[in-house]
N, C-alpha and C positions, 0 to 999 in steps of 0.2 A: 272632353269637349263634345257637345251635342252636335249631331249631324244637321245639315242645312237642307232646306227645301228650295229648289230652283223652279220657278214657274214660268213657262214659255207663254208670254202674253204679248209679244211684239206684233203678232199678226191680227190681234183682236180689233185694232182701230180700223183696219181696212175693211173688216167685215161689218162693223157696227157704225162706222162713220164718225163716231166720237166716243171717247172713253166714258162720257156721261151716259151714253146709251147702252152700256153693258146691261144685258137683260137680267131683270130681277125674277127670281123663281121662288124664293122663300117667303114666309108670311110677313117678315119685316123688311122685305126688299133685298134679301140676300142673293148674291150671284152664286153660281156653281163654285167659283173660286173660294168664296167665303167658307163653304163646307169643307173644302180640301184643307184650308188653313186651320180651321177648327179641329179637324181630325189629326192634322200634323202636330198641333200643340199637345193634344191629348196623348198622342203616341210617343212624344218626347223629342221632336225637332226643336232646335234652339233658335233658328233664324230662318227667315224666308227672304229669298232674293227674287225680285220681279225683273224679268227681261222685257222691256217695253220700248216703244218708240219715243225718242227724246221729246218730240213735239207735243206729246200727250202727257208728259211727266207731271206737270203741275195739277192737271185735272185728275190724274190717276192717284196721286198722293193725297189730294183733297178727299177722295172717296175712302181710301184705305188707312191712312195714318190715324185718323180719329178712332176708328174701330180697333186697331191693333196696338195702339200705344199702351205699354205696360204689360202686354200679353205675350208678345214675341218680338225679337229684334228684327228689323227690316232693313233692306238695302236694295239698290236699284242698279241695273245694268242697261245701257243703251246699245242696241245693235245698229251699227252704221255699215253701209255698203262697203266703205273703204277699209274697215277695221281688219287688220292682220293680212291685208293683201300685199304688203311689203313692196309697193311700187308696181305691182302687176297691173297692166293696162285694162281697166274695166271698160267693157263695151259702152259706148255713149248712150245706147238705147236701153241699157239694163236698168230696170226699176225694181225688180223682185229681190228681196234679201237673199242671202246665200244659204238659208235653211237652218234647221234646228241644231246641227252639230257646230255650225258657225256661231249660233247664239250662245251655246255652251262655251265656246272658245272666248267669247267676249267677257266671260266671267273670270278670266285670268287675272290673278291678283286680288280679286274680291272673294273668291271661294277657295279656301285653303284647308278644308276639312272634308271628310266623306259627305257626299251629298246625293240627293235624289232629284230627278228631273221629271216634271209632269206637264201636261197641257193645261192651259188655263180654263178651257171650256169643257172638260170631261169630269164627270163624277166618278171617283174611284172606290169609295167606301172605306170605313175605318180599318177593316182587316188588312187592306193593302198597306196602309201606313204603319200598322203594327209590324207587319212582316218586313217592311223596308227598314225600319229603325233597328230591329233585331239584327238584320244582316249588316247594316252600316256600322253598328257598334261592335259586332263580334266576328265578322268574317271578311269584310271588305278590305282589300289591300291593292297594291299596284298590279297584281296579276289575277285578282278575283273581283269581277264585277257581277251585276245581276240585273234581271228584268222581272217585273211582276207579271205572271201569266194568268190571264182570265179564261174562263170557259167560254168558248165561242158562242154557245147558246145564250149567254148572259150579256152579249155585246151587240145584238142585232137591232136594226130599226124596223119598225112596222111600216115605214113609209117609203122604203126603197132599198136598193142594194147598198152594201158597205164594202170597204176595203180593209183587210186585216192581214197582219203578218202572222202566218201560222207557224208555230214553233215546233221544232223537233229536238228532243233532249235525249241524252244517253242515260244509262242506269244510275249515274251519279247526279242527275238533274243538271248536267252541263249542256248548254245549248249547242247543238251541232249545226243547225241551219234555221233560217227564217225564210219561208216562201211567201212572197207577197201575192195575195189573192185579191184581185181588184173588183170582183163582182160577186158578192156573197149574199144570198137571200133565202128565205123559206119558200118552199113550193110543195104543196100537197103533203104537209106534215114533215117534210125532210128539209135539211139544210144542204144547199148546193152552191157550187161556184162555177162560173163560166170562164173559159179561155178560148183561144182560137180553135181548139180541138172539140169544143162543145161543153156540155154540162157534166159535172162530176159531183158525187156526194161527199160531204164533209161531216165527220162525227161531231155531234153537239158538244162533246166534252173535250174536243181539241183545244189545246192551249194557244192563245193568241196574245200578241203584244199590243198594248194600248198606249205605248209610248211612256211607260212608267219605268225608268231606269235608275239604277243605283251604281255610283262610281266613287272611286277615290279621286283626289285632285290630280293624280297622275294622268287621268284621262284627258284633262284640259290640255296638258302639254302634248299628248299624242295627237289631239285634234289639230294643234298648230302645225305639226309636221305633215299630217294627212291633208290639211287644207291647202298647203303649198302644192302638193301633188295633184289635188283635185283641180286647182286653178289651171295647172299646166294641161290637164286632160280635158276639162270641160268649161273652163272659165270664159270662153268666148260664146258659149251657148246662152241665149238670153234668159232661159227659164231653168237652167240647171240648178240643182240644190244639193248642198252638202248635208245629208241627213244623219241623225244619230244612229239609226240601224246600219247605215253604210259604214260609219266609223267603227261601230261595235263589231260588225262582221269582219272588218279588216283586222281588228284587234285579235279576234279568234283565229282567223285564217293564217295570220302571220306567226302564230305560235307564241304570242306575248303572254297569253293567259286564258282563263276560262270565264264564261259568262253563265252564272247560275240562273235557272228558271225557278222563281218563287211562286208556286201556285197559290192563288187566292180563291176563296169561295164567294167573294164580294160580287154584287150586281153592279155592273158598269151602266152608266147612261150619259147621254150627251145630245147635243143638238146637231146632228148630221144634216137634217133637213128642217126647214122652218116649221113643218108640220109636227116635228118631234117635240116642240116646246110645251104644248099642253100636257103631254105624257111625262115630261121631266118635272113640271110643276106638280102634277098629281103624285109622282113618286116621292118628291120631297115632302109634300103635305102628309103622305102616309108615314114617312119616317118621323116626322114631327109628332103625329098622332100616336105613334108607337113609342114615343119618348126617347128615341135615338138621339134627337136633337131638341133643344129648347125652341120655343116659338120665336124667340128673338136671340140670335146667337151671341151677340156682343153686349147685351145689357145685363 
């Protein structure tokens, strides 16, 4: 059975106002997501599962179903605030969804094979998908998960600081910790991050997480147990979120297994700031000119 690609797209509607307004970057109107799906098909994924908001489902399907019909199996998961809360009292003023690990939990029953999870609005590059498929087909099991690690210097924005999870791995490429650095930028030819103690240098080849994870379906069941504990601890906080790195870290720290770091040489890009959009468009145009992608992905 081929692995599945899960795309976290439930937050996109709030940023773009309507699914019809997902930004086009490719020569034939392609979104960043289109390039991820194209790379996933080439790498050997057999299905793509979109996690979206139910109110945008028809618009979303109208955009993607005609393109993908006959090319890859598709399915949809809707993330609702009350899903898997098991009667837990949700604060009346809570509007924000419960986060990315809760989104993965909403895939329970729909995803029953090894799977990768990515963000809808990040470009990850073909090498990342090749590495993920190789891992999912040959190493992934209930006690061995992975994340794709990017070189920090290939994930920065020219238009402001970024937040990145800086990974530390042991000699076997098993993740030992992720340190969230919330203000990373280039200054005088160096990469630095800021915290309450001041500025600190960061090596450009540091491996960082860009939210590209590889799991067996056992992770979904683990998320269900962890989510119950999360609600008890933080469920009354209006903006608390149950994130995938939080659940992955809990998996490691509890001794349930290991999380491999799969280094990739790929260049990441995405729209962290609206000013990043022209650079993303130029990067995609350069890839098309270099014949990495056809001028029209789906024709």
